[in-house]
C-alpha positions, -999 to +999 in steps of 0.1 A: -232+217+030-247+185+035-241+156+013-262+137+000-269+100+019-269+063-007-266+032-007-239+012-007-231-025-021-213-038+009-214-036+044-181-022+049-186+017+049-208+044+038-220+065+014-201+090+018-197+119-009-164+144-008-184+173-001-201+184+032-178+164+053-158+176+084-123+193+077-098+168+080-071+182+100-035+171+093-005+179+114+016+207+112-009+228+093+000+203+062-023+201+034-011+167+020-001+134+037+026+117+019+030+080+027+055+061+006+049+024+003+081-001-005+069-035-018+093-062+000+079-093-019+096-129-032+077-142-062+078-186-064+091-203-089+071-230-088+040-219-063+013-246-053-013-255-077-038-242-053-023-208-057-042-179-069-025-150-084-033-116-105-040-132-141-026-103-157+013-115-142+000-145-165+020-155-192-007-174-210-008-203-235+030-201-242+033-205-198+067-223-189+083-240-161+105-231-146+096-197-154+130-179-148+125-149-164+091-139-143+115-147-114+144-134-121+137-097-126+116-099-100+149-106-078+165-080-096+145-060-074+156-070-045+195-079-057+199-047-070+168-023-073+160-016-041+193+001-029+187+026-055+156+036-042+166+033-006+196+056-015+166+085-027+145+076+008+176+084+023+187+118+008+144+130+011+144+118+046+116+095+038+104+070+061+082+046+043+056+019+048+071-015+037+046-036+025+062-076+030+059-109+021+062-130+048+083-156+029+102-122+022+111-116+056+123-152+056+143-149+031+157-115+026+168-106+065+194-083+055+167-061+037+147-062+064+174-052+086+183-021+062+144-011+060+145-012+105+178+009+108+161+039+085+128+039+107+105+020+083+074+009+090+064-029+082+028-037+071+018-073+066+015-081+025+002-117+024+028-148+017+043-140-013+036-121-044+025-154-066+001-157-038-028-135-033-063-136-013-095-148-029-129-164-018-116-199-032-103-199+000-126-212+032-128-190+061-102-209+081-078-210+053-082-171+050-078-164+085-041-189+083-029-168+058-034-136+074-024-149+107+007-165+091+014-136+075+012-112+108+034-137+129+064-139+106+066-099+100+066-098+138+095-124+146+116-111+121+111-074+126+106-076+164+072-053+160+040-070+152+027-048+125-007-027+125-011-027+087-025-048+060-018-044+022-034-071+005-008-092-025-021-077-056-049-055-035-069-092-029-098-099-009-125-120+000-162-105+012-144-116+045-115-099+047-115-065+065-135-085+091-105-112+095-081-079+096-097-064+128-105-098+141-066-103+139-060-069+159-049-050+125-051-006+127-054+000+094-058-013+055-050+003+026-062-019+001-093+002-010-088+029-036-124+043-033-113+077-016-084+105-009-087+108+029-087+079+057-120+063+072-131+039+093-147+006+080-177-008+097-159-037+108-155-047+153-136-032+158-132-005+137-103-002+115-088+027+093-086+019+058-057+045+041-063+049+004-050+026-015-043+052-052-032+024-074-042+045-104-006+058-100+011+026-085+041+019-106+031-015-113+000-007-126+010+022-149+043+010-163+032-025-159+004-034-165-010-004-188+023-002-210+029+036-203+062+051-206+083+061-179+077+097-185+035+096-186+044+075-148+063+105-140+038+132-156+007+113-137+022+112-101+031+149-103-005+152-117-019+136-090+002+155-059-004+187-076-045+182-074-042+166-037-019+195-029-043+221-038-077+204-029-056+200+005-060+236+013-096+228+024-095+198+041-062+174+048-055+147+017-041+117+013-010+109-012+005+075-014+034+065-038+037+025-043+072+013-055+084-020-065+117-019-071+120-045-092+101-021-117+112+015-107+142+008-093+157-002-127+184+018-145+162+031-170+132+039-144+148+054-117+154+087-124+110+091-128+115+085-091+144+109-083+124+140-101+090+128-081+104+131-051+121+164-058+091+177-068+068+165-042+091+177-009+101+208-024+064+219-012+056+233+020+028+221+038+035+182+033+035+161+062+058+131+054+043+100+075+040+059+072+006+050+071+009+037+108+013+073+116-016+090+092-041+059+108-028+069+146-037+108+137-070+098+118-080+082+150-073+104+171-090+134+158-119+111+147-148+085+164-151+055+155-185+048+165-199+079+138-200+081+102-169+065+091-163+088+066-166+112+094-192+136+088 
């Protein structure tokens, strides 16, 4: 079956509907690649006036300074919640991808070391949770922001990050090209697919599906669904993608924020999800770097970015 072609409203990828693509093969005859993204973030108590942050976190007209409430429950994640998550990931032998703010690397070297000892990968995740990329930045400001984020992660981990996960998925129209210019090999900001594809950048970088639909913050915090509904959504998404992976491999990304899913009343949902996911056969648990490298090795970046 030949996939229909069409126009797209940005220059970074081609229109590539799922029918008609060539088969995406995963290692070990797996049906699905499972990537766990663990967020290591620092939330500023007093961000500069020029900072742009996700407006969905705004306290509205009643905003006050110092905002110890917002600061402290995020700090809870780095003091307590993350250790509950690490314990569960250890239990299932998960090698995670850490989305690391540069300011978090500076402030929490113990957490950096804890993740490195476990063989986790570190991806650059901007500077801090209160500063996201936006088109208000000049090209120079954005290039410097990306460069600082990358260099600090490398300084504290001893390894240059290969991936980018934008703070709150923030991008400008320049971001993919600047990430490629900075030497990164993948970006995990785009939610338009369940398989990797090459972006039209120079050089080409791999887009790893963001799949924010079942991100814990998107569901529990922004959409205000119950923890049980969050768990049901995670499992339903995994089951659907596992079934579809029988014909062509799919990707399932699980995005975890310690200040939210690491709390006492919610950690049970992560435990249940991991038990169900890793009970299944034909599951390849990998870091985002491993997935990007496998996709690049199996596909030609000079051809159609979606591998048609």
